[in-house]
HTML snippet that shows the backbone in 3Dmol.js (N, CA, C, O; Angstrom):
<script src="https://3Dmol.org/build/3Dmol-min.js"></script>
<div id="view" style="width:600px;height:400px;position:relative"></div>
<script>
const pdb = `
ATOM      1  N   MET A   1       8.742 -15.401  18.663  1.00  0.00           N
ATOM      2  CA  MET A   1       7.706 -14.384  18.769  1.00  0.00           C
ATOM      3  C   MET A   1       7.066 -14.176  17.398  1.00  0.00           C
ATOM      4  O   MET A   1       7.773 -14.005  16.404  1.00  0.00           O
ATOM      5  N   PRO A   2       5.733 -14.189  17.338  1.00  0.00           N
ATOM      6  CA  PRO A   2       5.070 -14.021  16.035  1.00  0.00           C
ATOM      7  C   PRO A   2       5.235 -12.601  15.497  1.00  0.00           C
ATOM      8  O   PRO A   2       5.441 -11.650  16.250  1.00  0.00           O
ATOM      9  N   ALA A   3       5.139 -12.489  14.193  1.00  0.00           N
ATOM     10  CA  ALA A   3       5.218 -11.170  13.559  1.00  0.00           C
ATOM     11  C   ALA A   3       4.008 -10.337  13.973  1.00  0.00           C
ATOM     12  O   ALA A   3       2.924 -10.881  14.188  1.00  0.00           O
ATOM     13  N   PRO A   4       4.184  -9.027  14.087  1.00  0.00           N
ATOM     14  CA  PRO A   4       3.040  -8.174  14.437  1.00  0.00           C
ATOM     15  C   PRO A   4       1.939  -8.302  13.391  1.00  0.00           C
ATOM     16  O   PRO A   4       2.212  -8.352  12.191  1.00  0.00           O
ATOM     17  N   ARG A   5       0.728  -8.353  13.843  1.00  0.00           N
ATOM     18  CA  ARG A   5      -0.412  -8.426  12.926  1.00  0.00           C
ATOM     19  C   ARG A   5      -0.713  -7.072  12.321  1.00  0.00           C
ATOM     20  O   ARG A   5      -1.181  -6.980  11.186  1.00  0.00           O
ATOM     21  N   ILE A   6      -0.442  -6.003  13.092  1.00  0.00           N
ATOM     22  CA  ILE A   6      -0.745  -4.648  12.640  1.00  0.00           C
ATOM     23  C   ILE A   6       0.557  -3.857  12.571  1.00  0.00           C
ATOM     24  O   ILE A   6       1.387  -3.922  13.478  1.00  0.00           O
ATOM     25  N   THR A   7       0.722  -3.116  11.487  1.00  0.00           N
ATOM     26  CA  THR A   7       1.838  -2.188  11.366  1.00  0.00           C
ATOM     27  C   THR A   7       1.256  -0.810  11.075  1.00  0.00           C
ATOM     28  O   THR A   7       0.462  -0.641  10.150  1.00  0.00           O
ATOM     29  N   LEU A   8       1.659   0.163  11.871  1.00  0.00           N
ATOM     30  CA  LEU A   8       1.273   1.550  11.645  1.00  0.00           C
ATOM     31  C   LEU A   8       2.454   2.266  11.015  1.00  0.00           C
ATOM     32  O   LEU A   8       3.530   2.335  11.609  1.00  0.00           O
ATOM     33  N   LEU A   9       2.261   2.798   9.816  1.00  0.00           N
ATOM     34  CA  LEU A   9       3.275   3.598   9.147  1.00  0.00           C
ATOM     35  C   LEU A   9       2.968   5.052   9.470  1.00  0.00           C
ATOM     36  O   LEU A   9       1.869   5.538   9.200  1.00  0.00           O
ATOM     37  N   SER A  10       3.940   5.742  10.046  1.00  0.00           N
ATOM     38  CA  SER A  10       3.705   7.094  10.539  1.00  0.00           C
ATOM     39  C   SER A  10       4.925   7.966  10.288  1.00  0.00           C
ATOM     40  O   SER A  10       5.929   7.518   9.735  1.00  0.00           O
ATOM     41  N   ARG A  11       4.816   9.220  10.707  1.00  0.00           N
ATOM     42  CA  ARG A  11       5.965  10.126  10.690  1.00  0.00           C
ATOM     43  C   ARG A  11       5.823  11.083  11.861  1.00  0.00           C
ATOM     44  O   ARG A  11       4.710  11.331  12.325  1.00  0.00           O
ATOM     45  N   PRO A  12       6.923  11.618  12.338  1.00  0.00           N
ATOM     46  CA  PRO A  12       6.877  12.558  13.462  1.00  0.00           C
ATOM     47  C   PRO A  12       6.034  13.792  13.117  1.00  0.00           C
ATOM     48  O   PRO A  12       6.048  14.275  11.985  1.00  0.00           O
ATOM     49  N   GLY A  13       5.305  14.284  14.114  1.00  0.00           N
ATOM     50  CA  GLY A  13       4.525  15.503  13.951  1.00  0.00           C
ATOM     51  C   GLY A  13       3.203  15.329  13.236  1.00  0.00           C
ATOM     52  O   GLY A  13       2.565  16.318  12.876  1.00  0.00           O
ATOM     53  N   CYS A  14       2.781  14.120  13.025  1.00  0.00           N
ATOM     54  CA  CYS A  14       1.552  13.830  12.285  1.00  0.00           C
ATOM     55  C   CYS A  14       0.407  13.618  13.276  1.00  0.00           C
ATOM     56  O   CYS A  14       0.382  12.617  13.993  1.00  0.00           O
ATOM     57  N   HIS A  15      -0.547  14.565  13.316  1.00  0.00           N
ATOM     58  CA  HIS A  15      -1.653  14.429  14.273  1.00  0.00           C
ATOM     59  C   HIS A  15      -2.594  13.285  13.926  1.00  0.00           C
ATOM     60  O   HIS A  15      -3.179  12.682  14.825  1.00  0.00           O
ATOM     61  N   LEU A  16      -2.751  12.974  12.645  1.00  0.00           N
ATOM     62  CA  LEU A  16      -3.569  11.819  12.266  1.00  0.00           C
ATOM     63  C   LEU A  16      -2.910  10.520  12.717  1.00  0.00           C
ATOM     64  O   LEU A  16      -3.591   9.547  13.039  1.00  0.00           O
ATOM     65  N   CYS A  17      -1.579  10.514  12.738  1.00  0.00           N
ATOM     66  CA  CYS A  17      -0.846   9.342  13.227  1.00  0.00           C
ATOM     67  C   CYS A  17      -1.101   9.141  14.719  1.00  0.00           C
ATOM     68  O   CYS A  17      -1.227   8.010  15.187  1.00  0.00           O
ATOM     69  N   ASP A  18      -1.174  10.237  15.452  1.00  0.00           N
ATOM     70  CA  ASP A  18      -1.480  10.147  16.883  1.00  0.00           C
ATOM     71  C   ASP A  18      -2.855   9.516  17.096  1.00  0.00           C
ATOM     72  O   ASP A  18      -3.026   8.661  17.966  1.00  0.00           O
ATOM     73  N   ASP A  19      -3.837   9.947  16.291  1.00  0.00           N
ATOM     74  CA  ASP A  19      -5.190   9.384  16.391  1.00  0.00           C
ATOM     75  C   ASP A  19      -5.187   7.903  16.037  1.00  0.00           C
ATOM     76  O   ASP A  19      -5.799   7.092  16.732  1.00  0.00           O
ATOM     77  N   ALA A  20      -4.497   7.553  14.956  1.00  0.00           N
ATOM     78  CA  ALA A  20      -4.431   6.155  14.515  1.00  0.00           C
ATOM     79  C   ALA A  20      -3.776   5.278  15.578  1.00  0.00           C
ATOM     80  O   ALA A  20      -4.232   4.166  15.843  1.00  0.00           O
ATOM     81  N   ARG A  21      -2.722   5.778  16.176  1.00  0.00           N
ATOM     82  CA  ARG A  21      -1.994   5.040  17.213  1.00  0.00           C
ATOM     83  C   ARG A  21      -2.916   4.679  18.372  1.00  0.00           C
ATOM     84  O   ARG A  21      -2.864   3.564  18.890  1.00  0.00           O
ATOM     85  N   GLU A  22      -3.753   5.617  18.773  1.00  0.00           N
ATOM     86  CA  GLU A  22      -4.675   5.374  19.888  1.00  0.00           C
ATOM     87  C   GLU A  22      -5.701   4.297  19.538  1.00  0.00           C
ATOM     88  O   GLU A  22      -5.991   3.425  20.358  1.00  0.00           O
ATOM     89  N   VAL A  23      -6.249   4.355  18.325  1.00  0.00           N
ATOM     90  CA  VAL A  23      -7.219   3.337  17.891  1.00  0.00           C
ATOM     91  C   VAL A  23      -6.550   1.969  17.852  1.00  0.00           C
ATOM     92  O   VAL A  23      -7.095   0.992  18.364  1.00  0.00           O
ATOM     93  N   ILE A  24      -5.374   1.903  17.247  1.00  0.00           N
ATOM     94  CA  ILE A  24      -4.657   0.630  17.131  1.00  0.00           C
ATOM     95  C   ILE A  24      -4.287   0.099  18.504  1.00  0.00           C
ATOM     96  O   ILE A  24      -4.455  -1.091  18.770  1.00  0.00           O
ATOM     97  N   ARG A  25      -3.795   0.945  19.367  1.00  0.00           N
ATOM     98  CA  ARG A  25      -3.421   0.520  20.722  1.00  0.00           C
ATOM     99  C   ARG A  25      -4.629  -0.084  21.448  1.00  0.00           C
ATOM    100  O   ARG A  25      -4.518  -1.121  22.102  1.00  0.00           O
ATOM    101  N   ARG A  26      -5.767   0.571  21.324  1.00  0.00           N
ATOM    102  CA  ARG A  26      -6.982   0.094  21.991  1.00  0.00           C
ATOM    103  C   ARG A  26      -7.448  -1.256  21.426  1.00  0.00           C
ATOM    104  O   ARG A  26      -7.694  -2.198  22.179  1.00  0.00           O
ATOM    105  N   VAL A  27      -7.567  -1.338  20.099  1.00  0.00           N
ATOM    106  CA  VAL A  27      -8.061  -2.565  19.466  1.00  0.00           C
ATOM    107  C   VAL A  27      -7.082  -3.716  19.683  1.00  0.00           C
ATOM    108  O   VAL A  27      -7.495  -4.817  20.045  1.00  0.00           O
ATOM    109  N   ALA A  28      -5.811  -3.476  19.470  1.00  0.00           N
ATOM    110  CA  ALA A  28      -4.801  -4.527  19.650  1.00  0.00           C
ATOM    111  C   ALA A  28      -4.792  -5.026  21.088  1.00  0.00           C
ATOM    112  O   ALA A  28      -4.694  -6.229  21.331  1.00  0.00           O
ATOM    113  N   GLY A  29      -4.894  -4.114  22.032  1.00  0.00           N
ATOM    114  CA  GLY A  29      -4.907  -4.496  23.441  1.00  0.00           C
ATOM    115  C   GLY A  29      -6.112  -5.348  23.795  1.00  0.00           C
ATOM    116  O   GLY A  29      -5.990  -6.345  24.506  1.00  0.00           O
ATOM    117  N   GLU A  30      -7.270  -4.955  23.300  1.00  0.00           N
ATOM    118  CA  GLU A  30      -8.496  -5.700  23.597  1.00  0.00           C
ATOM    119  C   GLU A  30      -8.497  -7.080  22.958  1.00  0.00           C
ATOM    120  O   GLU A  30      -9.015  -8.035  23.537  1.00  0.00           O
ATOM    121  N   LEU A  31      -7.913  -7.189  21.754  1.00  0.00           N
ATOM    122  CA  LEU A  31      -7.920  -8.461  21.035  1.00  0.00           C
ATOM    123  C   LEU A  31      -6.663  -9.295  21.265  1.00  0.00           C
ATOM    124  O   LEU A  31      -6.573 -10.428  20.790  1.00  0.00           O
ATOM    125  N   GLY A  32      -5.697  -8.742  21.988  1.00  0.00           N
ATOM    126  CA  GLY A  32      -4.454  -9.468  22.227  1.00  0.00           C
ATOM    127  C   GLY A  32      -3.617  -9.650  20.976  1.00  0.00           C
ATOM    128  O   GLY A  32      -2.967 -10.678  20.788  1.00  0.00           O
ATOM    129  N   VAL A  33      -3.644  -8.632  20.122  1.00  0.00           N
ATOM    130  CA  VAL A  33      -2.942  -8.671  18.841  1.00  0.00           C
ATOM    131  C   VAL A  33      -1.658  -7.849  18.948  1.00  0.00           C
ATOM    132  O   VAL A  33      -1.647  -6.787  19.571  1.00  0.00           O
ATOM    133  N   THR A  34      -0.587  -8.337  18.343  1.00  0.00           N
ATOM    134  CA  THR A  34       0.668  -7.596  18.352  1.00  0.00           C
ATOM    135  C   THR A  34       0.645  -6.515  17.271  1.00  0.00           C
ATOM    136  O   THR A  34      -0.008  -6.653  16.236  1.00  0.00           O
ATOM    137  N   TRP A  35       1.383  -5.430  17.547  1.00  0.00           N
ATOM    138  CA  TRP A  35       1.490  -4.363  16.554  1.00  0.00           C
ATOM    139  C   TRP A  35       2.828  -3.657  16.699  1.00  0.00           C
ATOM    140  O   TRP A  35       3.495  -3.734  17.731  1.00  0.00           O
ATOM    141  N   GLU A  36       3.193  -2.968  15.629  1.00  0.00           N
ATOM    142  CA  GLU A  36       4.427  -2.199  15.621  1.00  0.00           C
ATOM    143  C   GLU A  36       4.177  -0.895  14.879  1.00  0.00           C
ATOM    144  O   GLU A  36       3.207  -0.756  14.133  1.00  0.00           O
ATOM    145  N   GLU A  37       5.069   0.047  15.100  1.00  0.00           N
ATOM    146  CA  GLU A  37       5.001   1.324  14.395  1.00  0.00           C
ATOM    147  C   GLU A  37       6.298   1.525  13.638  1.00  0.00           C
ATOM    148  O   GLU A  37       7.383   1.269  14.160  1.00  0.00           O
ATOM    149  N   ARG A  38       6.176   1.992  12.386  1.00  0.00           N
ATOM    150  CA  ARG A  38       7.359   2.221  11.554  1.00  0.00           C
ATOM    151  C   ARG A  38       7.329   3.662  11.052  1.00  0.00           C
ATOM    152  O   ARG A  38       6.353   4.101  10.444  1.00  0.00           O
ATOM    153  N   ASP A  39       8.413   4.389  11.315  1.00  0.00           N
ATOM    154  CA  ASP A  39       8.571   5.784  10.906  1.00  0.00           C
ATOM    155  C   ASP A  39       9.014   5.816   9.443  1.00  0.00           C
ATOM    156  O   ASP A  39      10.109   5.363   9.111  1.00  0.00           O
ATOM    157  N   ILE A  40       8.157   6.353   8.573  1.00  0.00           N
ATOM    158  CA  ILE A  40       8.490   6.346   7.146  1.00  0.00           C
ATOM    159  C   ILE A  40       9.664   7.245   6.801  1.00  0.00           C
ATOM    160  O   ILE A  40      10.245   7.111   5.724  1.00  0.00           O
ATOM    161  N   THR A  41      10.025   8.161   7.695  1.00  0.00           N
ATOM    162  CA  THR A  41      11.154   9.050   7.400  1.00  0.00           C
ATOM    163  C   THR A  41      12.485   8.322   7.511  1.00  0.00           C
ATOM    164  O   THR A  41      13.525   8.891   7.178  1.00  0.00           O
ATOM    165  N   GLN A  42      12.474   7.091   7.967  1.00  0.00           N
ATOM    166  CA  GLN A  42      13.695   6.306   8.102  1.00  0.00           C
ATOM    167  C   GLN A  42      14.005   5.486   6.858  1.00  0.00           C
ATOM    168  O   GLN A  42      15.022   4.794   6.810  1.00  0.00           O
ATOM    169  N   SER A  43      13.136   5.557   5.847  1.00  0.00           N
ATOM    170  CA  SER A  43      13.317   4.756   4.641  1.00  0.00           C
ATOM    171  C   SER A  43      12.905   5.565   3.413  1.00  0.00           C
ATOM    172  O   SER A  43      11.778   6.056   3.344  1.00  0.00           O
ATOM    173  N   GLU A  44      13.803   5.705   2.454  1.00  0.00           N
ATOM    174  CA  GLU A  44      13.483   6.416   1.204  1.00  0.00           C
ATOM    175  C   GLU A  44      12.326   5.743   0.473  1.00  0.00           C
ATOM    176  O   GLU A  44      11.462   6.421  -0.083  1.00  0.00           O
ATOM    177  N   GLU A  45      12.308   4.433   0.473  1.00  0.00           N
ATOM    178  CA  GLU A  45      11.237   3.686  -0.198  1.00  0.00           C
ATOM    179  C   GLU A  45       9.885   3.982   0.460  1.00  0.00           C
ATOM    180  O   GLU A  45       8.902   4.251  -0.230  1.00  0.00           O
ATOM    181  N   ASP A  46       9.839   3.932   1.793  1.00  0.00           N
ATOM    182  CA  ASP A  46       8.597   4.237   2.508  1.00  0.00           C
ATOM    183  C   ASP A  46       8.161   5.676   2.243  1.00  0.00           C
ATOM    184  O   ASP A  46       6.973   5.936   2.051  1.00  0.00           O
ATOM    185  N   LEU A  47       9.103   6.605   2.232  1.00  0.00           N
ATOM    186  CA  LEU A  47       8.766   8.007   1.953  1.00  0.00           C
ATOM    187  C   LEU A  47       8.093   8.157   0.592  1.00  0.00           C
ATOM    188  O   LEU A  47       7.064   8.822   0.473  1.00  0.00           O
ATOM    189  N   ARG A  48       8.677   7.539  -0.432  1.00  0.00           N
ATOM    190  CA  ARG A  48       8.107   7.623  -1.780  1.00  0.00           C
ATOM    191  C   ARG A  48       6.715   6.998  -1.834  1.00  0.00           C
ATOM    192  O   ARG A  48       5.795   7.564  -2.426  1.00  0.00           O
ATOM    193  N   GLU A  49       6.570   5.853  -1.227  1.00  0.00           N
ATOM    194  CA  GLU A  49       5.325   5.095  -1.314  1.00  0.00           C
ATOM    195  C   GLU A  49       4.190   5.685  -0.477  1.00  0.00           C
ATOM    196  O   GLU A  49       3.042   5.699  -0.921  1.00  0.00           O
ATOM    197  N   TYR A  50       4.495   6.170   0.726  1.00  0.00           N
ATOM    198  CA  TYR A  50       3.446   6.473   1.692  1.00  0.00           C
ATOM    199  C   TYR A  50       3.303   7.933   2.112  1.00  0.00           C
ATOM    200  O   TYR A  50       2.386   8.250   2.870  1.00  0.00           O
ATOM    201  N   TRP A  51       4.169   8.834   1.653  1.00  0.00           N
ATOM    202  CA  TRP A  51       4.166  10.216   2.144  1.00  0.00           C
ATOM    203  C   TRP A  51       2.781  10.859   2.120  1.00  0.00           C
ATOM    204  O   TRP A  51       2.383  11.491   3.099  1.00  0.00           O
ATOM    205  N   GLU A  52       2.048  10.713   1.032  1.00  0.00           N
ATOM    206  CA  GLU A  52       0.740  11.354   0.885  1.00  0.00           C
ATOM    207  C   GLU A  52      -0.388  10.570   1.536  1.00  0.00           C
ATOM    208  O   GLU A  52      -1.525  11.040   1.558  1.00  0.00           O
ATOM    209  N   LYS A  53      -0.103   9.390   2.066  1.00  0.00           N
ATOM    210  CA  LYS A  53      -1.157   8.515   2.583  1.00  0.00           C
ATOM    211  C   LYS A  53      -1.179   8.392   4.097  1.00  0.00           C
ATOM    212  O   LYS A  53      -2.175   7.929   4.654  1.00  0.00           O
ATOM    213  N   ILE A  54      -0.116   8.789   4.780  1.00  0.00           N
ATOM    214  CA  ILE A  54      -0.008   8.454   6.195  1.00  0.00           C
ATOM    215  C   ILE A  54      -1.076   9.133   7.039  1.00  0.00           C
ATOM    216  O   ILE A  54      -1.551  10.219   6.706  1.00  0.00           O
ATOM    217  N   PRO A  55      -1.442   8.491   8.118  1.00  0.00           N
ATOM    218  CA  PRO A  55      -0.965   7.191   8.565  1.00  0.00           C
ATOM    219  C   PRO A  55      -1.549   6.068   7.713  1.00  0.00           C
ATOM    220  O   PRO A  55      -2.679   6.149   7.232  1.00  0.00           O
ATOM    221  N   VAL A  56      -0.760   5.039   7.545  1.00  0.00           N
ATOM    222  CA  VAL A  56      -1.193   3.844   6.820  1.00  0.00           C
ATOM    223  C   VAL A  56      -1.184   2.687   7.803  1.00  0.00           C
ATOM    224  O   VAL A  56      -0.250   2.523   8.588  1.00  0.00           O
ATOM    225  N   THR A  57      -2.243   1.888   7.746  1.00  0.00           N
ATOM    226  CA  THR A  57      -2.335   0.713   8.597  1.00  0.00           C
ATOM    227  C   THR A  57      -2.236  -0.522   7.726  1.00  0.00           C
ATOM    228  O   THR A  57      -2.973  -0.668   6.751  1.00  0.00           O
ATOM    229  N   LEU A  58      -1.318  -1.411   8.084  1.00  0.00           N
ATOM    230  CA  LEU A  58      -1.193  -2.704   7.421  1.00  0.00           C
ATOM    231  C   LEU A  58      -1.692  -3.772   8.377  1.00  0.00           C
ATOM    232  O   LEU A  58      -1.408  -3.723   9.574  1.00  0.00           O
ATOM    233  N   VAL A  59      -2.430  -4.733   7.854  1.00  0.00           N
ATOM    234  CA  VAL A  59      -2.847  -5.897   8.630  1.00  0.00           C
ATOM    235  C   VAL A  59      -2.248  -7.111   7.949  1.00  0.00           C
ATOM    236  O   VAL A  59      -2.531  -7.384   6.783  1.00  0.00           O
ATOM    237  N   ASP A  60      -1.428  -7.828   8.675  1.00  0.00           N
ATOM    238  CA  ASP A  60      -0.705  -8.981   8.138  1.00  0.00           C
ATOM    239  C   ASP A  60       0.050  -8.621   6.866  1.00  0.00           C
ATOM    240  O   ASP A  60       0.109  -9.409   5.922  1.00  0.00           O
ATOM    241  N   GLY A  61       0.632  -7.411   6.852  1.00  0.00           N
ATOM    242  CA  GLY A  61       1.467  -6.972   5.742  1.00  0.00           C
ATOM    243  C   GLY A  61       0.722  -6.395   4.552  1.00  0.00           C
ATOM    244  O   GLY A  61       1.349  -6.003   3.567  1.00  0.00           O
ATOM    245  N   VAL A  62      -0.600  -6.333   4.621  1.00  0.00           N
ATOM    246  CA  VAL A  62      -1.414  -5.829   3.514  1.00  0.00           C
ATOM    247  C   VAL A  62      -2.034  -4.500   3.922  1.00  0.00           C
ATOM    248  O   VAL A  62      -2.549  -4.364   5.032  1.00  0.00           O
ATOM    249  N   GLN A  63      -1.982  -3.507   3.013  1.00  0.00           N
ATOM    250  CA  GLN A  63      -2.552  -2.202   3.344  1.00  0.00           C
ATOM    251  C   GLN A  63      -4.032  -2.345   3.652  1.00  0.00           C
ATOM    252  O   GLN A  63      -4.791  -2.929   2.878  1.00  0.00           O
ATOM    253  N   HIS A  64      -4.425  -1.803   4.790  1.00  0.00           N
ATOM    254  CA  HIS A  64      -5.805  -1.903   5.257  1.00  0.00           C
ATOM    255  C   HIS A  64      -6.503  -0.544   5.206  1.00  0.00           C
ATOM    256  O   HIS A  64      -7.607  -0.440   4.671  1.00  0.00           O
ATOM    257  N   ASP A  65      -5.884   0.487   5.749  1.00  0.00           N
ATOM    258  CA  ASP A  65      -6.454   1.829   5.809  1.00  0.00           C
ATOM    259  C   ASP A  65      -5.356   2.857   5.566  1.00  0.00           C
ATOM    260  O   ASP A  65      -4.169   2.563   5.703  1.00  0.00           O
ATOM    261  N   PHE A  66      -5.777   4.074   5.202  1.00  0.00           N
ATOM    262  CA  PHE A  66      -4.857   5.200   5.214  1.00  0.00           C
ATOM    263  C   PHE A  66      -5.640   6.447   5.600  1.00  0.00           C
ATOM    264  O   PHE A  66      -6.862   6.491   5.457  1.00  0.00           O
ATOM    265  N   TRP A  67      -4.939   7.444   6.082  1.00  0.00           N
ATOM    266  CA  TRP A  67      -5.444   8.706   6.631  1.00  0.00           C
ATOM    267  C   TRP A  67      -6.181   8.512   7.949  1.00  0.00           C
ATOM    268  O   TRP A  67      -5.788   9.099   8.958  1.00  0.00           O
ATOM    269  N   ARG A  68      -7.211   7.726   7.968  1.00  0.00           N
ATOM    270  CA  ARG A  68      -7.991   7.486   9.197  1.00  0.00           C
ATOM    271  C   ARG A  68      -8.112   5.986   9.421  1.00  0.00           C
ATOM    272  O   ARG A  68      -8.255   5.218   8.470  1.00  0.00           O
ATOM    273  N   VAL A  69      -8.055   5.578  10.675  1.00  0.00           N
ATOM    274  CA  VAL A  69      -8.228   4.167  11.013  1.00  0.00           C
ATOM    275  C   VAL A  69      -9.634   3.995  11.572  1.00  0.00           C
ATOM    276  O   VAL A  69     -10.000   4.616  12.570  1.00  0.00           O
ATOM    277  N   SER A  70     -10.406   3.153  10.922  1.00  0.00           N
ATOM    278  CA  SER A  70     -11.742   2.834  11.412  1.00  0.00           C
ATOM    279  C   SER A  70     -11.632   1.697  12.414  1.00  0.00           C
ATOM    280  O   SER A  70     -11.187   0.600  12.074  1.00  0.00           O
ATOM    281  N   GLU A  71     -12.037   1.961  13.645  1.00  0.00           N
ATOM    282  CA  GLU A  71     -11.964   0.941  14.684  1.00  0.00           C
ATOM    283  C   GLU A  71     -12.793  -0.287  14.306  1.00  0.00           C
ATOM    284  O   GLU A  71     -12.340  -1.416  14.497  1.00  0.00           O
ATOM    285  N   ASP A  72     -13.984  -0.086  13.780  1.00  0.00           N
ATOM    286  CA  ASP A  72     -14.842  -1.210  13.401  1.00  0.00           C
ATOM    287  C   ASP A  72     -14.241  -2.035  12.265  1.00  0.00           C
ATOM    288  O   ASP A  72     -14.247  -3.265  12.313  1.00  0.00           O
ATOM    289  N   ARG A  73     -13.717  -1.345  11.232  1.00  0.00           N
ATOM    290  CA  ARG A  73     -13.096  -2.072  10.110  1.00  0.00           C
ATOM    291  C   ARG A  73     -11.863  -2.847  10.559  1.00  0.00           C
ATOM    292  O   ARG A  73     -11.618  -3.958  10.090  1.00  0.00           O
ATOM    293  N   LEU A  74     -11.095  -2.262  11.461  1.00  0.00           N
ATOM    294  CA  LEU A  74      -9.897  -2.934  11.954  1.00  0.00           C
ATOM    295  C   LEU A  74     -10.283  -4.185  12.736  1.00  0.00           C
ATOM    296  O   LEU A  74      -9.684  -5.242  12.539  1.00  0.00           O
ATOM    297  N   ARG A  75     -11.260  -4.082  13.608  1.00  0.00           N
ATOM    298  CA  ARG A  75     -11.719  -5.260  14.372  1.00  0.00           C
ATOM    299  C   ARG A  75     -12.197  -6.364  13.436  1.00  0.00           C
ATOM    300  O   ARG A  75     -11.880  -7.537  13.634  1.00  0.00           O
ATOM    301  N   THR A  76     -12.959  -5.983  12.420  1.00  0.00           N
ATOM    302  CA  THR A  76     -13.477  -6.954  11.455  1.00  0.00           C
ATOM    303  C   THR A  76     -12.334  -7.645  10.725  1.00  0.00           C
ATOM    304  O   THR A  76     -12.329  -8.868  10.591  1.00  0.00           O
ATOM    305  N   ALA A  77     -11.370  -6.869  10.256  1.00  0.00           N
ATOM    306  CA  ALA A  77     -10.237  -7.436   9.516  1.00  0.00           C
ATOM    307  C   ALA A  77      -9.449  -8.411  10.377  1.00  0.00           C
ATOM    308  O   ALA A  77      -9.013  -9.458   9.898  1.00  0.00           O
ATOM    309  N   LEU A  78      -9.267  -8.068  11.646  1.00  0.00           N
ATOM    310  CA  LEU A  78      -8.498  -8.937  12.530  1.00  0.00           C
ATOM    311  C   LEU A  78      -9.247 -10.209  12.881  1.00  0.00           C
ATOM    312  O   LEU A  78      -8.621 -11.234  13.150  1.00  0.00           O
ATOM    313  N   SER A  79     -10.550 -10.169  12.885  1.00  0.00           N
ATOM    314  CA  SER A  79     -11.328 -11.363  13.216  1.00  0.00           C
ATOM    315  C   SER A  79     -11.496 -12.286  12.018  1.00  0.00           C
ATOM    316  O   SER A  79     -11.810 -13.463  12.191  1.00  0.00           O
ATOM    317  N   GLN A  80     -11.295 -11.775  10.805  1.00  0.00           N
ATOM    318  CA  GLN A  80     -11.469 -12.568   9.592  1.00  0.00           C
ATOM    319  C   GLN A  80     -10.209 -13.326   9.197  1.00  0.00           C
ATOM    320  O   GLN A  80     -10.286 -14.263   8.402  1.00  0.00           O
ATOM    321  N   ARG A  81      -9.058 -12.947   9.728  1.00  0.00           N
ATOM    322  CA  ARG A  81      -7.807 -13.587   9.305  1.00  0.00           C
ATOM    323  C   ARG A  81      -7.357 -14.610  10.299  1.00  0.00           C
ATOM    324  O   ARG A  81      -6.321 -15.247  10.104  1.00  0.00           O
TER     325      ARG A  81
END
`;
const viewer = $3Dmol.createViewer("view");
viewer.addModel(pdb, "pdb");
viewer.setStyle({}, {cartoon: {color: "spectrum"}});
viewer.zoomTo();
viewer.render();
</script>
């Protein structure tokens, strides 16, 4: 199974994470792209790195967006790689 193309870094109770999840779910579903969600509260390293930025979207392991996920930018990034 291929690695997920999109990773959503989130934390419980984050309303922006809920919004990001919906955008990612929609775009990934339409493009047939795999994605995963990672709870930053499960890792001290993730907490230090991303606490002030979440939700953070990674595309192919590279930070793509934070705070808000742009559906258009995400589609563009996925079509360019």
